[in-house]
LOVO-174520 format. One record per residue: x, y, z of N, C-alpha, C, O, CB in turn; residue in three letters. Coordinates in nm, 4 decimals, decimal comma, padded with zeros to 6 digits. Each point is the difference from the previous one (the first is absolute). Glycine has a CB too. Layout:
BEGIN
+----------+----------+----------+----------+----------+----------+----------+----------+----------+----------+----------+----------+----------+----------+----------+-----+
|   n.east |  n.north |     n.up |  ca.east | ca.north |    ca.up |   c.east |  c.north |     c.up |   o.east |  o.north |     o.up |  cb.east | cb.north |    cb.up |  aa |
+----------+----------+----------+----------+----------+----------+----------+----------+----------+----------+----------+----------+----------+----------+----------+-----+
|        X |        Y |        Z |        X |        Y |        Z |        X |        Y |        Z |        X |        Y |        Z |        X |        Y |        Z | ala |
...
+----------+----------+----------+----------+----------+----------+----------+----------+----------+----------+----------+----------+----------+----------+----------+-----+
***
This chain:
BEGIN
+----------+----------+----------+----------+----------+----------+----------+----------+----------+----------+----------+----------+----------+----------+----------+-----+
|   n.east |  n.north |     n.up |  ca.east | ca.north |    ca.up |   c.east |  c.north |     c.up |   o.east |  o.north |     o.up |  cb.east | cb.north |    cb.up |  aa |
+----------+----------+----------+----------+----------+----------+----------+----------+----------+----------+----------+----------+----------+----------+----------+-----+
| -01,6688 |  01,4171 |  00,1833 |  00,1271 |  00,0677 |  00,0039 | -00,0041 |  00,1151 |  00,1020 |  00,0996 |  00,0302 |  00,0657 | -00,0586 | -00,0934 | -00,3076 | met |
| -00,1566 |  00,1253 |  00,2533 | -00,0144 |  00,1103 |  00,0953 |  00,0160 | -00,0505 |  00,1429 |  00,0640 |  00,0657 |  00,0821 | -00,2168 |  00,0538 | -00,2420 | ala |
|  00,0948 | -00,2368 |  00,1905 |  00,0132 | -00,0549 |  00,1347 |  00,1459 | -00,0355 |  00,0289 |  00,0491 |  00,0243 |  00,1102 | -00,2850 | -00,1131 | -00,1222 | gln |
|  00,3044 |  00,0321 | -00,0857 |  00,1417 | -00,0350 |  00,0173 |  00,0799 |  00,1263 |  00,0307 |  00,0825 |  00,0008 |  00,0913 | -00,1061 | -00,1980 | -00,2494 | val |
| -00,0005 |  00,3032 |  00,0826 |  00,0713 |  00,1265 |  00,0214 | -00,0273 |  00,0543 |  00,1404 |  00,0917 |  00,0485 |  00,0664 | -00,1058 |  00,0014 | -00,3133 | ala |
| -00,1119 | -00,0576 |  00,2927 | -00,0352 |  00,0482 |  00,1346 |  00,0733 | -00,0786 |  00,1079 |  00,0562 |  00,0584 |  00,0926 | -00,2811 |  00,0105 | -00,1779 | arg |
|  00,2242 | -00,2005 |  00,0734 |  00,0637 | -00,0850 |  00,1012 |  00,1504 |  00,0243 |  00,0030 |  00,0588 |  00,0145 |  00,1072 | -00,2386 | -00,1880 | -00,1379 | val |
|  00,2414 |  00,1780 | -00,0856 |  00,1448 |  00,0206 | -00,0061 |  00,0378 |  00,1399 |  00,0496 |  00,1029 |  00,0168 |  00,0655 | -00,0898 | -00,1774 | -00,2587 | phe |
| -00,0959 |  00,2610 |  00,1623 |  00,0261 |  00,1359 |  00,0480 | -00,0105 |  00,0065 |  00,1516 |  00,0803 |  00,0675 |  00,0644 | -00,1676 |  00,0256 | -00,2801 | thr |
| -00,0099 | -00,1616 |  00,2735 | -00,0128 | -00,0001 |  00,1458 |  00,1199 | -00,0685 |  00,0653 |  00,0443 |  00,0424 |  00,1068 | -00,2945 | -00,0437 | -00,1297 | ser |
|  00,3025 | -00,1026 | -00,0387 |  00,1200 | -00,0668 |  00,0525 |  00,1211 |  00,0917 | -00,0100 |  00,0880 | -00,0026 |  00,0861 | -00,1821 | -00,2207 | -00,1522 | lys |
|  00,0981 |  00,3037 | -00,0383 |  00,1112 |  00,0930 | -00,0215 |  00,0062 |  00,1036 |  00,1121 |  00,1086 |  00,0472 |  00,0337 | -00,1288 | -00,0805 | -00,2823 | lys |
| -00,0941 |  00,0693 |  00,3068 | -00,0056 |  00,1033 |  00,1033 |  00,0434 | -00,0504 |  00,1370 |  00,0247 |  00,0804 |  00,0898 | -00,2075 |  00,0253 | -00,2178 | lys |
|  00,1924 | -00,2368 |  00,1458 |  00,0421 | -00,0549 |  00,1291 |  00,1501 |  00,0211 |  00,0188 |  00,0711 |  00,0363 | -00,0938 | -00,2565 | -00,2084 |  00,0850 | glu |
|  00,2323 |  00,1487 |  00,1314 |  00,1432 |  00,0142 |  00,0304 |  00,0807 | -00,0971 | -00,0864 | -00,0317 | -00,1187 | -00,0070 | -00,0214 |  00,1898 |  00,2452 | lys |
|  00,1573 | -00,0202 | -00,3038 |  00,0802 | -00,0787 | -00,0941 | -00,0889 | -00,0690 | -00,1022 |  00,0334 | -00,1077 | -00,0493 |  00,1400 |  00,0727 |  00,2262 | asp |
| -00,2840 |  00,0954 | -00,2079 | -00,1067 | -00,0612 | -00,0777 |  00,0368 | -00,0656 | -00,1305 | -00,0071 | -00,1223 | -00,0116 | -00,1270 |  00,2864 |  00,1146 | gly |
|  00,1732 | -00,0857 | -00,2017 |  00,0214 | -00,0540 | -00,1334 |  00,1119 | -00,1027 | -00,0009 | -00,0135 | -00,1075 | -00,0585 | -00,0674 |  00,3219 | -00,0384 | ala |
|  00,1905 | -00,1809 |  00,1614 |  00,1155 | -00,0909 |  00,0005 | -00,0343 | -00,1323 |  00,0683 |  00,0320 | -00,1073 | -00,0512 |  00,1223 |  00,3057 |  00,0535 | lys |
| -00,2193 | -00,1899 |  00,1130 | -00,0354 | -00,1213 |  00,0758 | -00,1044 | -00,0823 | -00,0750 |  00,0103 | -00,1224 | -00,0078 |  00,0412 |  00,2419 |  00,2232 | arg |
| -00,1518 | -00,0518 | -00,2702 | -00,1069 | -00,0705 | -00,0722 |  00,0549 | -00,0705 | -00,1238 | -00,0376 | -00,1136 | -00,0288 | -00,1289 |  00,2824 |  00,1121 | ala |
|  00,2554 | -00,1016 | -00,1565 |  00,0597 | -00,0615 | -00,1184 |  00,0786 | -00,1244 |  00,0384 | -00,0049 | -00,1015 | -00,0693 |  00,0173 |  00,3257 | -00,0420 | ala |
|  00,0598 | -00,2155 |  00,2223 |  00,0778 | -00,1151 |  00,0468 | -00,0917 | -00,1148 |  00,0406 |  00,0278 | -00,1158 | -00,0312 |  00,1536 |  00,2706 |  00,1088 | lys |
| -00,2912 | -00,1232 | -00,0076 | -00,0960 | -00,1029 |  00,0418 | -00,0583 | -00,0747 | -00,1200 | -00,0242 | -00,1205 |  00,0063 | -00,0307 |  00,2584 |  00,1956 | glu |
|  00,0330 | -00,0649 | -00,3108 | -00,0621 | -00,0598 | -00,1177 |  00,1009 | -00,0581 | -00,0987 | -00,0378 | -00,0668 | -00,0963 | -00,1477 |  00,2272 |  00,1253 | leu |
|  00,3129 | -00,1348 | -00,0051 |  00,1028 | -00,0518 | -00,0900 |  00,0019 |  00,0703 | -00,1349 |  00,0251 | -00,0623 | -00,1031 | -00,0474 | -00,1553 |  00,2171 | gly |
| -00,0045 |  00,3483 | -00,1126 |  00,0002 |  00,0785 | -00,1235 |  00,0976 |  00,1167 |  00,0154 |  00,0447 |  00,0312 |  00,1104 | -00,2860 | -00,0960 | -00,1598 | ile |
|  00,2730 |  00,1275 | -00,0618 |  00,0899 |  00,1152 |  00,0058 | -00,0766 |  00,1223 |  00,0505 | -00,1227 |  00,0064 | -00,0071 |  00,2620 | -00,1004 | -00,1828 | ser |
| -00,0641 |  00,1893 |  00,2404 | -00,0598 |  00,1235 |  00,0488 | -00,0667 |  00,0762 | -00,1146 | -00,1059 |  00,0603 |  00,0173 |  00,2788 | -00,0485 |  00,1656 | leu |
| -00,1093 | -00,0156 | -00,3001 | -00,0577 |  00,0678 | -00,1175 | -00,1361 | -00,0596 | -00,0362 | -00,0936 |  00,0734 | -00,0318 |  00,3256 | -00,0241 | -00,0530 | ala |
| -00,2430 | -00,1818 |  00,0896 | -00,1282 | -00,0649 | -00,0287 | -00,1043 |  00,0404 |  00,1025 | -00,1150 |  00,0267 | -00,0350 |  00,2349 | -00,2198 | -00,0697 | ser |
| -00,0803 |  00,1977 |  00,2320 | -00,0933 |  00,0403 |  00,1050 | -00,0576 |  00,1382 | -00,0304 | -00,1210 |  00,0209 |  00,0094 |  00,2485 | -00,1592 |  00,1589 | phe |
| -00,0408 |  00,2321 | -00,2045 | -00,0469 |  00,1361 | -00,0293 | -00,0907 |  00,0037 | -00,1227 | -00,0942 |  00,0792 | -00,0043 |  00,3040 |  00,0106 |  00,1057 | tyr |
| -00,1834 | -00,1736 | -00,2006 | -00,0885 | -00,0069 | -00,1175 | -00,1389 | -00,0494 |  00,0397 | -00,1013 |  00,0517 | -00,0471 |  00,3005 | -00,0951 | -00,1008 | lys |
| -00,2026 | -00,0573 |  00,2353 | -00,1292 | -00,0527 |  00,0448 | -00,0744 |  00,1043 |  00,0834 | -00,1214 |  00,0154 | -00,0135 |  00,2153 | -00,2495 |  00,0117 | tyr |
| -00,0218 |  00,3052 |  00,0875 | -00,0619 |  00,1026 |  00,0841 | -00,0538 |  00,1157 | -00,0834 | -00,1014 |  00,0604 |  00,0348 |  00,2559 | -00,1239 |  00,1512 | ala |
| -00,0865 |  00,0942 | -00,2958 | -00,0443 |  00,1095 | -00,0877 | -00,1127 | -00,0433 | -00,0936 | -00,0624 |  00,0837 | -00,0651 |  00,2927 |  00,0118 |  00,0766 | ala |
| -00,2560 | -00,2251 | -00,0184 | -00,1042 | -00,0495 | -00,0899 |  00,0478 | -00,0103 | -00,1431 | -00,0813 | -00,0098 | -00,0918 | -00,0874 |  00,1094 |  00,2411 | gly |
|  00,3004 | -00,0975 | -00,1700 |  00,0558 | -00,0093 | -00,1349 |  00,0094 | -00,1428 | -00,0511 |  00,0084 | -00,0228 | -00,1207 |  00,1183 |  00,2284 |  00,1687 | asp |
| -00,1280 | -00,3010 |  00,0430 |  00,0180 | -00,1396 | -00,0378 | -00,0764 | -00,0877 |  00,0987 | -00,0220 |  00,0391 |  00,1146 |  00,2495 |  00,0102 | -00,2168 | asp |
| -00,2670 | -00,1661 |  00,0578 | -00,0700 | -00,0952 |  00,0858 |  00,0971 | -00,1126 |  00,0359 |  00,0643 | -00,0559 | -00,0888 | -00,2900 |  00,1121 | -00,0176 | leu |
|  00,2374 | -00,0904 |  00,2345 |  00,0930 | -00,1058 |  00,0412 | -00,0408 | -00,1370 | -00,0535 | -00,1159 | -00,0233 | -00,0345 |  00,1658 |  00,1550 |  00,2398 | pro |
|  00,0480 | -00,2213 | -00,2111 | -00,0277 | -00,1402 | -00,0337 | -00,0897 | -00,0572 |  00,1092 | -00,0059 |  00,0526 |  00,1112 |  00,2290 | -00,0794 | -00,2345 | arg |
| -00,2916 | -00,0796 |  00,0907 | -00,0914 | -00,0635 |  00,0947 |  00,0738 | -00,0491 |  00,1244 | -00,0552 |  00,0041 |  00,1100 | -00,0915 | -00,0716 | -00,3012 | met |
|  00,2700 |  00,0214 |  00,1754 |  00,0773 | -00,0457 |  00,1150 |  00,0248 |  00,1136 |  00,0991 |  00,0007 | -00,0210 |  00,1213 |  00,1076 | -00,1520 | -00,2664 | glu |
| -00,0882 |  00,2930 |  00,0922 |  00,0227 |  00,1167 |  00,0854 | -00,1291 |  00,0368 |  00,0726 |  00,0025 |  00,0329 |  00,1186 |  00,1783 |  00,0505 | -00,2746 | val |
| -00,2922 | -00,0889 |  00,0858 | -00,1289 |  00,0298 |  00,0633 | -00,0323 | -00,1017 |  00,1088 | -00,0514 |  00,0362 |  00,1058 | -00,0286 |  00,0677 | -00,3194 | leu |
|  00,1097 | -00,2302 |  00,1881 | -00,0238 | -00,1040 |  00,1001 |  00,0875 |  00,0242 |  00,1232 | -00,0469 | -00,0093 |  00,1135 | -00,0125 | -00,1552 | -00,2961 | arg |
|  00,1878 |  00,1960 |  00,1586 |  00,0916 |  00,0260 |  00,1117 | -00,0481 |  00,1190 |  00,0827 |  00,0058 | -00,0034 |  00,1229 |  00,1853 | -00,0896 | -00,2576 | ala |
| -00,2386 |  00,1978 |  00,0680 | -00,0497 |  00,1180 |  00,0711 | -00,1203 | -00,0359 |  00,0855 | -00,0115 |  00,0450 |  00,1140 |  00,0951 |  00,1024 | -00,2984 | ala |
| -00,1723 | -00,2275 |  00,1302 | -00,1194 | -00,0396 |  00,0764 |  00,0379 | -00,0870 |  00,1185 | -00,0611 |  00,0107 |  00,1064 | -00,0765 |  00,0013 | -00,3150 | gln |
|  00,2370 | -00,0976 |  00,1924 |  00,0408 | -00,0891 |  00,1089 |  00,0793 |  00,0728 |  00,1081 | -00,0156 | -00,0298 |  00,1184 |  00,0189 | -00,1576 | -00,2818 | gln |
|  00,0811 |  00,2817 |  00,1245 |  00,0916 |  00,0639 |  00,0950 | -00,0551 |  00,1271 |  00,0627 |  00,0395 |  00,0359 |  00,1109 |  00,1443 | -00,1315 | -00,2419 | lys |
| -00,2733 |  00,1635 |  00,0627 | -00,0533 |  00,1259 |  00,0517 | -00,1404 | -00,0234 |  00,0544 | -00,0910 | -00,0355 | -00,0749 |  00,2300 |  00,1684 | -00,0898 | trp |
| -00,1557 | -00,1135 |  00,2922 | -00,1297 | -00,0245 |  00,0642 | -00,1063 |  00,0926 | -00,0568 |  00,0239 |  00,1183 | -00,0241 |  00,0927 | -00,1922 |  00,2332 | lys |
| -00,2329 |  00,0174 | -00,2294 | -00,1139 |  00,0787 | -00,0448 | -00,0078 |  00,0224 | -00,1500 | -00,0946 |  00,0627 | -00,0478 |  00,1048 |  00,0450 |  00,2648 | gly |
|  00,0871 | -00,1576 | -00,2924 | -00,0044 |  00,0189 | -00,1453 | -00,0756 | -00,1158 | -00,0626 |  00,0360 | -00,1162 |  00,0187 |  00,1830 |  00,2430 | -00,0161 | val |
| -00,3234 | -00,0947 | -00,0767 | -00,0772 | -00,0979 | -00,0772 | -00,0370 |  00,0690 | -00,1297 | -00,0662 |  00,1037 |  00,0004 | -00,0256 | -00,2238 |  00,2078 | lys |
|  00,1346 |  00,0622 | -00,3185 | -00,0246 |  00,0623 | -00,1300 | -00,1450 | -00,0209 | -00,0397 | -00,0522 | -00,1112 |  00,0074 |  00,2918 |  00,0745 | -00,0758 | trp |
| -00,3049 |  00,1457 |  00,0259 | -00,1422 | -00,0036 | -00,0336 | -00,0296 | -00,0824 | -00,1255 | -00,0955 | -00,0775 | -00,0019 |  00,0738 |  00,3006 |  00,1087 | asp |
|  00,1014 | -00,2070 | -00,2094 | -00,0315 | -00,0611 | -00,1295 |  00,0883 | -00,1184 | -00,0362 | -00,0145 | -00,0571 | -00,1081 | -00,0630 |  00,2782 |  00,0372 | leu |
|  00,1682 | -00,2586 |  00,1593 |  00,0937 | -00,1069 | -00,0302 | -00,0023 | -00,1006 |  00,1134 |  00,0132 |  00,0365 |  00,1168 |  00,1320 |  00,1194 | -00,2523 | ile |
| -00,1621 | -00,2831 |  00,1008 |  00,0049 | -00,1063 |  00,1002 |  00,1368 | -00,0667 | -00,0106 |  00,0212 | -00,0877 | -00,0837 | -00,2747 |  00,0498 |  00,0741 | asp |
|  00,3458 |  00,0804 |  00,0954 |  00,1366 | -00,0519 | -00,0086 |  00,0114 | -00,1417 |  00,0553 |  00,1040 | -00,0637 | -00,0164 | -00,0201 |  00,2972 |  00,0356 | val |
| -00,1878 | -00,2838 |  00,0456 |  00,0058 | -00,1370 |  00,0514 | -00,0042 | -00,1019 | -00,1143 |  00,0347 | -00,1164 |  00,0195 | -00,1469 |  00,1929 |  00,1926 | ser |
|  00,0704 | -00,0334 | -00,3299 | -00,0064 | -00,0899 | -00,1149 |  00,1345 | -00,0189 | -00,0683 |  00,0132 | -00,0801 | -00,0925 | -00,2472 |  00,1506 |  00,0612 | gln |
|  00,3330 |  00,0035 |  00,0772 |  00,1320 | -00,0062 | -00,0618 |  00,0853 | -00,0970 |  00,0785 |  00,0081 |  00,0074 |  00,1227 | -00,0268 |  00,2297 | -00,2073 | ile |
|  00,0821 | -00,3277 |  00,0131 |  00,0846 | -00,0959 |  00,0699 |  00,1367 |  00,0609 |  00,0241 |  00,0521 |  00,0758 | -00,0818 | -00,1763 | -00,2679 | -00,0222 | thr |
|  00,1809 |  00,1570 |  00,2184 |  00,1311 |  00,0505 |  00,0369 |  00,1079 | -00,0835 | -00,0666 | -00,0146 | -00,1213 | -00,0145 | -00,0755 |  00,2045 |  00,2335 | glu |
|  00,1983 | -00,0181 | -00,2596 |  00,1135 | -00,0729 | -00,0532 |  00,0658 | -00,0740 |  00,1146 |  00,0226 |  00,0562 |  00,1072 |  00,0122 |  00,1125 | -00,2931 | lys |
| -00,0050 | -00,2925 |  00,1627 |  00,0654 | -00,0796 |  00,1036 |  00,1460 | -00,0178 | -00,0384 |  00,0325 | -00,0351 | -00,1134 | -00,2487 | -00,0853 |  00,1705 | lys |
|  00,3015 |  00,1449 |  00,0380 |  00,1429 | -00,0180 | -00,0204 |  00,0361 | -00,1455 |  00,0280 | -00,0536 | -00,0615 |  00,0922 |  00,0993 |  00,3030 | -00,0297 | glu |
|  00,0451 | -00,2955 | -00,1424 |  00,0483 | -00,1345 |  00,0268 |  00,0850 |  00,0021 |  00,1253 |  00,0742 |  00,0952 |  00,0242 | -00,0792 | -00,1529 | -00,2692 | leu |
| -00,0056 | -00,0458 |  00,3234 |  00,0793 | -00,0055 |  00,1211 |  00,1463 | -00,0291 | -00,0313 |  00,0885 |  00,0297 |  00,0802 | -00,2903 | -00,1056 |  00,0455 | ser |
|  00,2259 |  00,0185 | -00,2407 |  00,1367 | -00,0321 | -00,0406 |  00,0089 |  00,0144 | -00,1515 | -00,0913 | -00,0424 | -00,0708 |  00,1235 | -00,1166 |  00,2681 | ser |
|  00,0752 |  00,2175 | -00,2483 |  00,0122 |  00,0130 | -00,1445 |  00,0336 | -00,1321 | -00,0687 | -00,0042 | -00,0094 | -00,1227 |  00,0759 |  00,2438 |  00,1584 | pro |
| -00,0384 | -00,3365 |  00,0436 |  00,0327 | -00,1293 | -00,0579 | -00,1265 | -00,0699 | -00,0461 | -00,1087 |  00,0231 |  00,0531 |  00,3109 | -00,0403 |  00,0937 | glu |
| -00,1861 | -00,0689 | -00,2468 | -00,1135 | -00,0795 | -00,0441 | -00,0216 | -00,1130 |  00,0988 |  00,0952 | -00,0557 |  00,0547 | -00,0515 |  00,1137 | -00,2966 | gln |
| -00,1685 | -00,0907 |  00,2638 | -00,0314 | -00,1101 |  00,0888 |  00,0060 | -00,1308 | -00,0787 | -00,0506 | -00,0080 | -00,1119 | -00,0947 |  00,1581 |  00,2558 | tyr |
|  00,2064 | -00,2507 | -00,0860 |  00,0099 | -00,1301 | -00,0646 | -00,1256 | -00,0778 |  00,0356 | -00,0333 | -00,0170 |  00,1173 |  00,2887 |  00,0176 | -00,1090 | val |
| -00,3238 | -00,0468 | -00,1104 | -00,1200 | -00,0785 |  00,0239 |  00,0402 | -00,1407 |  00,0409 |  00,0963 | -00,0551 | -00,0534 | -00,2273 |  00,1930 | -00,1129 | leu |
|  00,0595 | -00,1951 |  00,2586 |  00,0391 | -00,1293 |  00,0575 |  00,0113 | -00,1090 | -00,1053 |  00,0886 | -00,0848 |  00,0097 | -00,1996 |  00,1516 |  00,2014 | ser |
|  00,0230 | -00,0670 | -00,3123 |  00,0070 | -00,1067 | -00,0995 |  00,1243 |  00,0105 | -00,0880 |  00,0421 | -00,0998 | -00,0585 | -00,2904 |  00,0914 |  00,0599 | phe |
|  00,3079 |  00,1274 | -00,0120 |  00,1213 |  00,0149 | -00,0801 |  00,1204 | -00,0654 |  00,0663 |  00,0965 | -00,0349 | -00,0679 | -00,1882 |  00,2472 | -00,0230 | leu |
|  00,0872 | -00,2293 |  00,2214 |  00,1107 | -00,0631 |  00,0700 |  00,0107 | -00,1481 | -00,0352 |  00,1064 | -00,0599 |  00,0156 | -00,1334 |  00,2251 |  00,1698 | gln |
| -00,0808 | -00,2235 | -00,2319 | -00,0013 | -00,1412 | -00,0374 |  00,0485 | -00,0242 | -00,1428 |  00,0239 | -00,1147 | -00,0380 | -00,2116 |  00,0835 |  00,1967 | glu |
|  00,2024 |  00,1359 | -00,2375 |  00,0426 | -00,0148 | -00,1394 |  00,1492 | -00,0297 | -00,0039 |  00,0798 |  00,0690 |  00,0635 | -00,2618 |  00,0886 | -00,1422 | val |
|  00,2191 | -00,2613 |  00,0033 |  00,1405 | -00,0380 | -00,0135 |  00,0556 |  00,0532 | -00,1307 | -00,0757 |  00,0347 | -00,0907 |  00,0368 | -00,2409 |  00,2287 | arg |
|  00,1689 |  00,2126 | -00,1478 |  00,0664 |  00,0508 | -00,1200 | -00,0445 | -00,0768 | -00,1232 | -00,0196 |  00,0596 | -00,1059 |  00,2160 |  00,0089 |  00,2440 | thr |
| -00,2125 | -00,1990 | -00,1263 | -00,0388 | -00,0818 | -00,1164 | -00,1448 |  00,0225 | -00,0417 | -00,0403 | -00,0447 | -00,1074 |  00,2062 | -00,1252 |  00,1796 | glu |
| -00,2456 |  00,2386 |  00,0107 | -00,1387 |  00,0319 | -00,0350 | -00,0110 |  00,1277 | -00,0830 | -00,1075 |  00,0327 | -00,0503 |  00,0351 | -00,1465 |  00,2594 | asp |
|  00,1832 |  00,1855 | -00,2232 | -00,0011 |  00,1287 | -00,0694 |  00,0678 | -00,0146 | -00,1358 |  00,1106 | -00,0532 | -00,0098 | -00,1078 |  00,1772 |  00,2303 | val |
| -00,0702 | -00,0762 | -00,3253 |  00,0555 | -00,0024 | -00,1361 | -00,0045 |  00,1423 | -00,0551 | -00,1044 |  00,0651 |  00,0024 |  00,0291 | -00,3071 | -00,0406 | glu |
|  00,1878 |  00,2889 | -00,0107 |  00,0038 |  00,1311 | -00,0635 | -00,0468 | -00,0198 | -00,1438 |  00,0685 | -00,0645 | -00,0793 |  00,1229 |  00,1490 |  00,2294 | ile |
| -00,3067 | -00,0298 | -00,1834 | -00,0594 | -00,0204 | -00,1315 |  00,0530 |  00,0981 | -00,1031 |  00,0183 | -00,0351 | -00,1165 | -00,2210 | -00,0515 |  00,2283 | ala |
|  00,2271 |  00,2091 | -00,0689 |  00,0462 |  00,1000 | -00,0974 |  00,0648 |  00,1155 |  00,0737 | -00,0466 |  00,0429 |  00,1056 | -00,1354 | -00,1076 | -00,2678 | arg |
|  00,2900 |  00,1140 |  00,1046 |  00,0658 |  00,1199 |  00,0500 |  00,0221 |  00,0915 | -00,1192 |  00,0496 | -00,0434 | -00,1040 |  00,0637 | -00,0817 |  00,2964 | ile |
| -00,1492 |  00,2486 | -00,1779 |  00,0212 |  00,0925 | -00,1108 | -00,0163 |  00,1431 |  00,0443 | -00,0592 |  00,0279 |  00,1043 | -00,0199 | -00,2008 | -00,2618 | gly |
|  00,1323 |  00,2639 |  00,0775 | -00,0130 |  00,1418 |  00,0352 | -00,1428 |  00,0484 | -00,0225 | -00,0689 | -00,0431 | -00,0925 |  00,3101 |  00,0802 |  00,0328 | pro |
| -00,2820 |  00,0515 |  00,1452 | -00,1300 |  00,0665 | -00,0164 |  00,0262 |  00,1472 |  00,0227 | -00,0070 |  00,0479 |  00,1132 | -00,1300 | -00,2516 | -00,0359 | lys |
|  00,1666 |  00,2746 | -00,1822 |  00,0373 |  00,1399 |  00,0122 |  00,1486 |  00,0112 |  00,0278 |  00,0719 | -00,0999 |  00,0010 | -00,3015 |  00,1577 |  00,0817 | gly |
|  00,2743 |  00,0630 | -00,0603 |  00,1424 |  00,0245 |  00,0174 |  00,0539 | -00,0478 |  00,1343 |  00,1120 | -00,0505 |  00,0073 | -00,1382 |  00,2441 | -00,1569 | glu |
| -00,0517 | -00,1785 |  00,2549 |  00,0515 | -00,0263 |  00,1344 | -00,0773 | -00,1080 |  00,0742 |  00,0052 | -00,0070 |  00,1227 |  00,0699 |  00,2412 | -00,1165 | arg |
| -00,1458 | -00,3175 | -00,0791 | -00,0810 | -00,1028 |  00,0643 |  00,0332 | -00,1350 | -00,0603 |  00,0085 | -00,0139 | -00,1220 | -00,1923 |  00,1794 |  00,1678 | val |
|  00,2024 | -00,2639 |  00,0389 |  00,0221 | -00,1367 | -00,0416 | -00,1241 | -00,0790 |  00,0367 | -00,0431 |  00,0010 |  00,1154 |  00,2954 |  00,0177 | -00,0866 | leu |
| -00,3094 | -00,0864 | -00,1256 | -00,1204 | -00,0769 |  00,0240 |  00,0387 | -00,1468 |  00,0168 |  00,0677 | -00,0579 | -00,0851 | -00,2088 |  00,2233 | -00,0475 | gln |
|  00,0973 | -00,2242 |  00,2430 |  00,0281 | -00,1403 |  00,0285 | -00,1328 | -00,0713 |  00,0202 | -00,0829 |  00,0439 |  00,0797 |  00,3081 |  00,0116 |  00,0257 | val |
| -00,2455 | -00,1650 | -00,1772 | -00,1217 | -00,0786 |  00,0146 |  00,0369 | -00,1313 |  00,0673 |  00,0817 | -00,0760 | -00,0520 | -00,1881 |  00,1828 | -00,1535 | leu |
|  00,0466 | -00,1336 |  00,3206 |  00,0275 | -00,1219 |  00,0759 | -00,1213 | -00,0910 | -00,0027 | -00,1140 |  00,0461 |  00,0058 |  00,2744 |  00,0780 |  00,1422 | leu |
| -00,1346 | -00,2532 | -00,1568 | -00,1038 | -00,1008 |  00,0220 |  00,0337 | -00,0690 |  00,1311 |  00,1097 | -00,0539 |  00,0145 | -00,1523 |  00,0192 | -00,2654 | asn |
| -00,0476 |  00,0352 |  00,3448 |  00,0244 | -00,0606 |  00,1307 | -00,1043 | -00,1095 |  00,0225 | -00,1204 |  00,0244 | -00,0074 |  00,2196 |  00,1925 |  00,0995 | ile |
| -00,0510 | -00,3368 | -00,0648 | -00,0885 | -00,1120 |  00,0335 | -00,0105 | -00,0043 |  00,1525 |  00,1001 | -00,0160 |  00,0698 | -00,0356 | -00,1177 | -00,2811 | arg |
| -00,1857 |  00,1481 |  00,2609 | -00,0205 | -00,0031 |  00,1451 | -00,0270 | -00,1435 |  00,0439 | -00,0744 | -00,0728 | -00,0657 | -00,0163 |  00,3097 |  00,0637 | phe |
|  00,1504 | -00,2760 |  00,1108 | -00,0224 | -00,1360 |  00,0491 | -00,1477 | -00,0201 |  00,0361 | -00,0635 |  00,0876 |  00,0587 |  00,3012 | -00,0962 |  00,0280 | pro |
| -00,2895 | -00,1063 | -00,1226 | -00,1429 | -00,0241 |  00,0210 | -00,0354 | -00,0754 |  00,1160 | -00,1183 | -00,0242 |  00,0242 |  00,0987 |  00,0344 | -00,2488 | gly |
+----------+----------+----------+----------+----------+----------+----------+----------+----------+----------+----------+----------+----------+----------+----------+-----+
***
C-alpha cells in the first residue's frame, strides 16, 4: 500500500497530474486521492492499468500479469451457432412453460438435432 501511495502521489505532482492520471486509469478523482493518501488500495484492474500506462511502474508485491483482462463483446447480439440454423420448427417441442418467480417465465424446450 505504501508503494501505491508513493506512485500515485508522484503522479499527482505532475502537470494536470491527479485529474489526468484518474482519467487514464478510468477512476474517479476522489478514488485517486484516496490511493495517493494511502487510505485505500485500488482494484487489481486499476493497478494493472497503472503499470501498463505509466512508464517505469512495477509493483513490488503484486504480479498484475496474473490477472485476466475483462473482454468486451464486439456486439451485444447473441451469436447464432451454425448448427442451430439447420433446426426446423418441427424439431422443436415446448415441454413446459411456467412462472418462475414474479418476473421470470421458464420455458423448457426439447430440440432434436438433425443427425
